[in-house]
LOGUNU-802134 format. One record per residue (C-alpha): x, y, z; residue in three letters. Coordinates in steps of 0.1 Angstrom, whole numbers, padded with zeros to 4 digits, always signed. Example, Ala and Ser with C-alpha at 12.3 -4.5 7.8 and 13.67 -1.06 7.14 Angstrom:
2
+0123-0045+0078ALA +0137-0011+0071SER 
END
This chain:
94
-0290-0127+0015MET -0255-0137+0004SER -0226-0113+0005MET -0206-0109-0027LYS -0171-0121-0023ASN -0151-0090-0031GLU -0115-0095-0041SER -0091-0073-0021LYS -0060-0055-0033LYS -0029-0042-0018ILE -0027-0005-0024HIS +0005+0014-0020ILE -0003+0050-0012ILE +0026+0075-0015HIS +0033+0108+0003SER +0061+0127-0015GLU +0064+0153+0013GLN +0067+0126+0040GLN +0088+0104+0018LYS +0067+0075+0028ALA +0044+0047+0016PHE +0013+0034+0033LYS +0003-0002+0027VAL -0035-0007+0026VAL -0055-0039+0020LEU -0090-0031+0007SER -0117-0040-0018SER -0123-0003-0025ARG -0105+0014-0054ASP -0073+0033-0049ALA -0090+0067-0056ALA -0115+0063-0028LYS -0087+0052-0003ILE -0066+0082-0013VAL -0096+0105-0009SER -0104+0091+0026GLU -0067+0092+0038LEU -0063+0127+0023GLN -0089+0141+0048LYS -0066+0135+0077GLY -0033+0143+0060ASN -0020+0178+0052PRO +0004+0163+0026ASN -0006+0153-0009THR -0012+0116-0013LEU -0012+0096-0045THR -0016+0059-0055SER +0018+0044-0062TYR +0006+0009-0072MET -0021-0017-0066SER -0020-0054-0070PHE -0040-0084-0058GLY -0033-0096-0023GLY -0045-0108+0011THR -0039-0099+0047ASN -0009-0123+0046ASP +0005-0103+0016THR +0002-0070+0036LYS +0018-0086+0067THR +0046-0100+0045SER +0053-0066+0029ILE +0054-0048+0063LEU +0076-0075+0078SER +0100-0075+0048ASP +0103-0037+0051CYS +0104-0035+0089LYS +0138-0018+0090GLU +0121+0010+0071TYR +0090+0011+0092SER +0078+0046+0103LEU +0045+0042+0121HIS +0015+0020+0117GLY +0014+0008+0081ASP +0037+0035+0068TRP +0072+0027+0055ILE +0100+0049+0043GLU +0102+0058+0006ASP +0137+0049-0005ASN +0154+0031-0034GLU +0155-0003-0015ALA +0117-0001-0007VAL +0108+0009-0043ARG +0129-0020-0057GLU +0112-0044-0033TYR +0077-0031-0041LEU +0084-0033-0079ASN +0098-0068-0075SER +0067-0079-0056GLN +0045-0065-0083LEU +0065-0084-0109ASN +0063-0117-0090VAL +0026-0113-0085LEU +0018-0103-0120VAL +0040-0128-0139ASN 
END
């Protein structure tokens, strides 16, 4: 039985109340991830963006944003982080 090679994506999940983004690498769709994370979080979570990536991509994002690191895979939501995330999406898509 061969396993289907599922492509993974980087999902950026947003919490407006916490002013934070969570960086997730998964082959599941964003809605399922938000639903699962929502169970353990009293704040409303939404999908901010998704794009193709690998564990190296996730590590790179967290490293590039380490000065804004909150806890785990959560980073602060601010203008610099939003500009960085948007630039990463543009680099990966173009």
